[in-house]
C-alpha positions as CSV (number, residue, x, y, z in Angstrom):
1,M,120.0,103.1,99.8
2,I,120.2,103.5,96.5
3,H,123.6,105.3,96.2
4,A,124.8,102.4,98.5
5,A,123.4,99.5,96.1
6,Q,125.5,96.7,94.4
7,A,124.1,94.3,92.8
8,S,120.2,94.8,92.4
9,V,117.7,98.8,93.0
10,R,113.4,97.1,93.4
11,L,110.7,101.1,93.2
12,E,108.0,100.4,93.5
13,F,105.9,103.9,93.5
14,Y,102.1,104.7,93.2
15,K,103.4,109.0,92.5
16,F,106.5,109.6,91.3
17,A,106.7,113.0,90.7
18,D,108.3,115.1,87.9
19,D,109.4,117.8,90.2
20,R,112.8,118.5,92.5
21,T,112.8,115.6,94.3
22,G,111.6,112.6,91.5
23,R,114.5,114.2,89.4
24,K,117.1,113.9,92.0
25,I,115.6,110.3,93.1
26,R,116.2,109.5,88.7
27,E,119.3,110.8,88.7
28,A,120.7,108.2,91.7
29,L,118.8,105.6,89.5
30,L,121.0,106.2,86.8
31,Q,124.0,106.5,88.1
32,A,123.2,103.0,89.7
33,R,122.2,101.1,86.8
34,Y,125.9,103.3,85.5
35,R,128.1,101.8,88.0
36,G,126.0,98.2,86.8
37,V,123.4,97.6,89.1
38,K,119.9,95.8,87.9
39,V,117.7,99.2,88.6
40,S,113.5,98.1,87.9
41,I,110.8,100.9,88.2
42,L,106.8,100.0,88.8
43,V,105.1,103.6,88.8
44,D,100.9,103.4,89.0
45,G,99.0,104.9,86.2
46,I,97.4,107.2,87.9
47,G,98.9,108.0,90.5
48,S,101.5,109.1,88.4
49,Y,99.9,109.8,85.5
50,S,101.3,113.6,85.1
51,L,104.8,111.7,85.3
52,P,105.9,112.8,81.2
53,K,106.6,109.0,78.9
54,H,110.7,110.3,78.4
55,F,111.3,111.0,81.9
56,F,113.0,107.4,82.5
57,A,114.6,107.4,78.9
58,R,117.8,107.7,79.8
59,L,117.4,105.0,82.2
60,T,116.0,102.6,79.8
61,E,118.3,103.2,77.2
62,A,121.1,102.1,80.2
63,H,119.0,99.2,79.9
64,G,117.2,99.7,83.2
65,E,113.3,98.5,83.4
66,F,110.5,100.8,83.4
67,R,106.7,99.7,83.5
68,V,103.8,101.2,84.2
69,F,101.2,99.3,86.5
70,N,97.7,99.5,84.8
71,P,97.5,102.3,82.3
72,L,94.7,104.9,82.0
73,T,92.0,102.7,80.7
74,W,87.9,102.9,81.2
75,R,88.0,99.4,81.4
76,R,89.9,98.8,84.7
77,F,90.4,102.6,85.7
78,G,89.6,101.4,89.4
79,I,91.8,98.9,90.3
80,R,95.1,100.3,91.3
81,N,98.8,99.4,92.6
82,H,98.9,102.2,95.7
83,R,102.4,100.2,97.1
84,K,105.6,102.2,98.6
85,L,108.5,100.3,97.9
86,L,112.3,99.8,97.8
87,V,114.1,97.5,98.3
88,C,118.2,96.8,97.2
89,D,120.3,94.0,97.1
90,D,117.5,91.9,98.7
91,R,119.0,93.2,102.2
92,T,116.9,96.1,102.7
93,A,114.0,97.9,102.0
94,C,112.5,100.6,102.6
95,L,108.0,101.8,102.8
96,G,105.7,103.9,104.2
97,G,102.7,106.2,103.4
98,F,105.1,108.5,101.1
99,N,105.2,109.0,97.1
100,I,108.5,110.3,95.2
101,A,107.6,114.4,95.1
102,R,108.1,117.8,96.8
103,E,105.4,117.8,98.8
104,Y,106.8,115.1,101.2
105,G,109.8,116.7,101.9
106,G,110.0,118.7,105.9
107,D,109.2,117.8,108.5
108,G,105.8,117.5,108.5
109,V,105.2,120.5,110.9
110,A,107.2,123.4,109.6
111,S,106.7,122.4,105.5
112,G,105.7,119.3,103.8
113,W,103.1,116.7,104.6
114,R,103.5,114.5,107.3
115,D,104.3,111.3,106.5
116,L,105.9,107.7,107.8
117,G,108.2,105.3,106.7
118,F,110.0,102.4,107.7
119,Q,113.9,100.9,107.2
120,F,114.8,97.6,107.5
121,E,117.3,94.6,107.2
122,G,115.8,91.1,106.7
123,E,114.8,87.9,106.2
124,M,111.2,89.2,105.0
125,V,113.2,91.9,102.4
126,R,113.1,88.9,99.9
127,E,109.6,89.0,100.4
128,L,109.0,92.1,99.2
129,G,111.6,91.3,95.9
130,V,109.1,88.4,95.7
131,A,106.5,90.8,96.3
132,F,107.5,93.5,93.5
133,D,109.0,91.3,90.8
134,E,104.9,89.2,90.8
135,M,103.3,92.8,90.0
136,F,105.6,94.1,87.6
137,A,105.7,91.1,85.5
138,L,101.8,91.9,84.8
139,A,102.4,95.3,85.4
140,D,100.6,96.0,82.1
141,F,96.9,93.8,82.7
142,R,97.7,92.1,78.8
143,H,98.2,88.3,80.4
144,K,94.8,87.3,79.9
145,R,95.5,83.8,81.3
146,L,94.4,83.2,84.3
147,M,94.1,86.7,85.3
148,R,91.9,87.0,88.5
149,L,93.2,83.4,89.7
150,W,96.5,85.5,89.1
151,Q,94.8,88.6,91.3
152,A,93.6,86.5,93.7
153,K,96.8,84.6,94.8
154,R,98.6,88.4,95.3
155,K,97.2,88.5,98.8
156,R,98.5,86.6,101.1
157,A,100.3,87.0,104.6
158,V,104.3,86.1,104.6
159,G,106.2,85.5,107.8
160,G,106.0,84.9,111.7
161,Q,104.5,86.0,114.7
162,E,107.4,89.0,115.5
163,A,106.8,90.1,111.3
164,Q,104.5,89.9,108.6
165,L,104.2,91.4,105.2
166,L,100.3,91.7,104.4
167,L,100.2,91.7,101.4
168,G,95.9,93.5,99.9
169,G,94.4,93.4,96.8
170,P,91.4,93.2,94.8
171,G,89.7,90.2,94.2
172,W,88.3,86.2,95.7
173,G,89.3,86.1,99.3
174,T,89.1,87.7,102.4
175,N,92.2,90.9,102.6
176,P,95.0,89.8,104.2
177,I,95.4,93.4,105.7
178,R,91.9,93.9,107.3
179,R,91.7,90.0,109.2
180,S,95.0,90.2,110.4
181,V,93.3,94.4,111.7
182,Y,89.8,92.3,113.0
183,R,92.0,89.6,115.0
184,D,94.3,92.1,116.7
185,L,91.3,94.4,117.4
186,A,89.4,92.0,119.3
187,R,91.8,91.4,122.1
188,S,93.2,95.0,122.1
189,R,92.8,97.2,125.4
190,R,95.0,99.8,123.8
191,V,94.5,101.4,119.8
192,Q,96.3,104.1,118.8
193,I,96.2,105.7,114.7
194,V,97.2,107.2,112.7
195,A,95.1,107.2,109.2
196,A,95.5,110.2,106.8
197,Y,91.3,108.7,104.6
198,F,89.6,107.1,108.1
199,L,86.4,105.0,106.4
200,P,86.8,101.9,108.4
201,T,84.4,99.1,108.2
202,W,81.1,98.4,110.0
203,R,83.2,95.5,112.2
204,I,86.1,98.0,112.6
205,R,84.3,101.0,113.7
206,R,82.5,98.3,116.0
207,A,85.3,97.1,117.6
208,L,87.1,100.5,118.6
209,M,83.2,101.6,120.2
210,R,83.9,98.2,122.4
211,I,87.5,98.4,123.6
212,A,86.5,102.5,124.4
213,R,83.2,101.7,126.2
214,G,84.5,98.9,127.8
215,G,87.6,101.0,129.7
216,G,89.6,100.3,127.0
217,E,92.1,103.4,125.5
218,V,91.4,104.6,121.9
219,K,93.5,107.6,120.2
220,L,92.9,108.1,116.2
221,I,94.9,110.8,114.6
222,L,93.4,112.3,111.7
223,A,93.5,114.8,109.4
224,G,92.8,118.2,110.0
225,K,94.1,118.9,106.6
226,S,93.8,117.2,103.9
227,D,94.7,116.3,100.4
228,V,91.7,114.4,99.6
229,R,88.3,116.3,100.6
230,L,85.3,114.2,99.6
231,S,87.6,111.5,101.7
232,Q,88.3,113.9,104.9
233,L,83.5,114.8,104.6
234,A,82.9,111.3,104.7
235,G,85.7,110.0,107.1
236,R,84.1,113.1,109.7
237,S,80.1,111.8,108.9
238,L,81.5,108.9,111.7
239,Y,83.2,111.3,114.4
240,R,79.4,111.8,116.7
241,R,78.8,107.8,117.3
242,L,82.8,107.4,117.6
243,L,82.6,110.4,120.6
244,K,80.2,109.0,122.5
245,A,81.4,105.6,122.3
246,N,84.4,107.4,123.9
247,V,86.9,107.4,121.4
248,Q,89.5,110.2,121.5
249,I,89.7,111.5,118.1
250,S,92.3,114.5,117.6
251,E,92.6,116.3,113.9
252,Y,96.9,116.8,113.1
253,Q,96.8,120.9,112.5
254,P,100.4,122.2,110.6
255,Q,100.1,120.5,107.4
256,I,98.3,117.8,105.4
257,L,98.4,114.5,106.6
258,H,99.2,111.7,104.9
259,A,100.5,108.9,107.5
260,K,99.5,105.4,108.1
261,L,100.2,104.1,111.4
262,L,98.5,101.4,113.8
263,I,99.5,100.6,117.3
264,L,97.0,97.3,118.4
265,D,98.4,97.1,122.1
266,E,102.1,95.6,120.9
267,A,101.3,94.6,117.1
268,V,102.7,97.9,115.3
269,Y,101.3,98.4,111.7
270,V,102.9,100.6,108.8
271,G,103.0,100.4,105.2
272,S,101.1,102.3,102.5
273,A,97.1,101.3,103.4
274,N,94.6,103.5,104.8
275,L,91.4,102.5,106.7
276,D,89.7,103.1,104.0
277,P,87.2,100.6,101.9
278,R,90.2,101.2,98.6
279,S,92.8,100.2,101.0
280,L,90.9,97.3,102.8
281,S,89.1,95.8,99.7
282,I,90.2,97.4,95.9
283,N,93.9,98.7,95.9
284,Y,97.2,97.0,95.9
285,E,98.6,97.9,99.5
286,L,101.0,96.2,101.8
287,M,102.1,96.7,105.3
288,L,104.0,95.3,107.9
289,R,102.7,93.7,111.0
290,L,105.3,94.1,113.7
291,E,105.6,92.2,117.5
292,I,109.1,93.4,118.7
293,P,109.6,95.6,121.8
294,E,111.9,98.2,120.2
295,V,109.9,98.8,116.7
296,V,106.1,99.2,119.4
297,A,108.4,101.5,121.7
298,E,109.4,103.6,118.5
299,A,106.3,103.3,116.8
300,R,104.2,104.9,120.8
301,A,107.3,107.7,120.2
302,I,106.1,108.8,117.3
303,F,102.1,108.8,117.9
304,A,102.9,111.0,121.1
305,Q,104.9,113.5,118.9
306,I,102.3,113.8,116.0
307,Q,99.8,114.2,119.0
308,K,101.0,117.3,120.6
309,H,100.4,119.1,117.1
310,A,97.1,117.9,116.9
311,R,93.9,119.3,118.1
312,P,91.6,117.7,120.7
313,I,87.8,116.6,119.1
314,H,85.1,117.1,121.8
315,L,81.6,116.0,121.2
316,E,79.6,119.3,122.1
317,Q,81.4,121.4,120.0
318,W,81.4,119.2,117.1
319,H,77.8,118.5,117.2
320,G,77.1,122.5,117.4
321,A,80.4,123.9,114.9
322,R,78.7,122.2,111.8
323,S,75.7,122.9,110.1
324,V,73.2,121.0,108.2
325,W,74.6,121.6,104.7
326,T,78.0,120.4,105.6
327,R,76.7,117.1,107.6
328,L,74.9,116.7,103.7
329,K,77.8,116.5,101.9
330,E,79.6,114.9,105.2
331,R,76.5,111.4,104.1
332,L,76.9,112.7,101.0
333,A,80.4,111.6,100.3
334,Y,80.0,108.4,102.4
335,F,78.0,107.0,100.4
336,L,79.9,107.8,97.3
337,L,83.5,106.1,99.0
338,V,81.7,103.3,101.1
339,Q,78.4,102.3,98.1
340,I,79.7,103.9,94.7
341,D,83.4,103.1,94.7
342,P,83.7,100.0,95.5
343,R,81.2,99.0,93.1
344,I,82.8,100.4,89.9
345,A,86.0,98.8,90.8
346,G,84.1,95.3,91.8
347,R,82.7,95.0,88.6
348,Q,85.7,96.0,87.0
349,F,87.7,93.6,88.4
350,K,85.1,91.1,87.6
351,A,85.2,92.1,83.9
352,L,88.6,91.0,83.9
353,P,89.7,88.5,81.6
354,D,89.8,84.8,83.4
């Protein structure tokens, strides 16, 4: 996509690593700039914390644009940009769960993390370009006037029934991603979810259990191997109640699972958001909600392929295999991620300038 760009490249990623993959992308961006393409790059201050300050020096010297979203500071470290996005020429876009780092290479089975992205064209690409420009303009948090009002404005839903862009973030008002998932779950009978970090709200858990108890299908593929052990522990604290309600849970085995995919009847969600408090209430996230039959069919095929490498969790075995100490760790992890982390982020958001 970058090599084919003729007018503009907008690249926004939570993590951009100084490794073989990162350097390869950097070179493609530099070559695009040499062709006269406008190049703008936005990375997160924590996600890309290890990125050397001089990493994009050649690009900026060639008049490319590079910014760090919310540079690390204790006053607002909890407010993060978790989005992953590439927009080229306002015509083609790619989004998903993957970052730019070597661990995202491979097929997710023999090597590399298991992840998912979605490349597309159409009217929604322009909306993604606008979303990037808004975030890029205020990345350093130095624009004090109406800062919190701007934060609230960032959360919105754009598009129609067939394709809808959902932009989530902290602040006033309901999160569009969470609201849309609630609405679809209320009428769903067939639910298939791949979630790297699974710690949904009580309302989502209740909806999943209601569907399963009522004879519907609810299948979850969660992380058997995770890069965030605390999140895995917290999510596992929910297994017993879900399994008792006939929710089917499997854990992906070959590699670390990092994908985010929701199939709720005939609606598909793909993007950067996990089903956890950070993605649904704190982080800046973006998801596409699609009701396109071809996309739904492709998503179901991907789900089935991932499921081949997942181990089913059975209630009796699960209950008997975990020690008291393990259960205590799970409850502590749940408390930290559901109670403490959102409170800290909420206080930091309220402390932003008016």
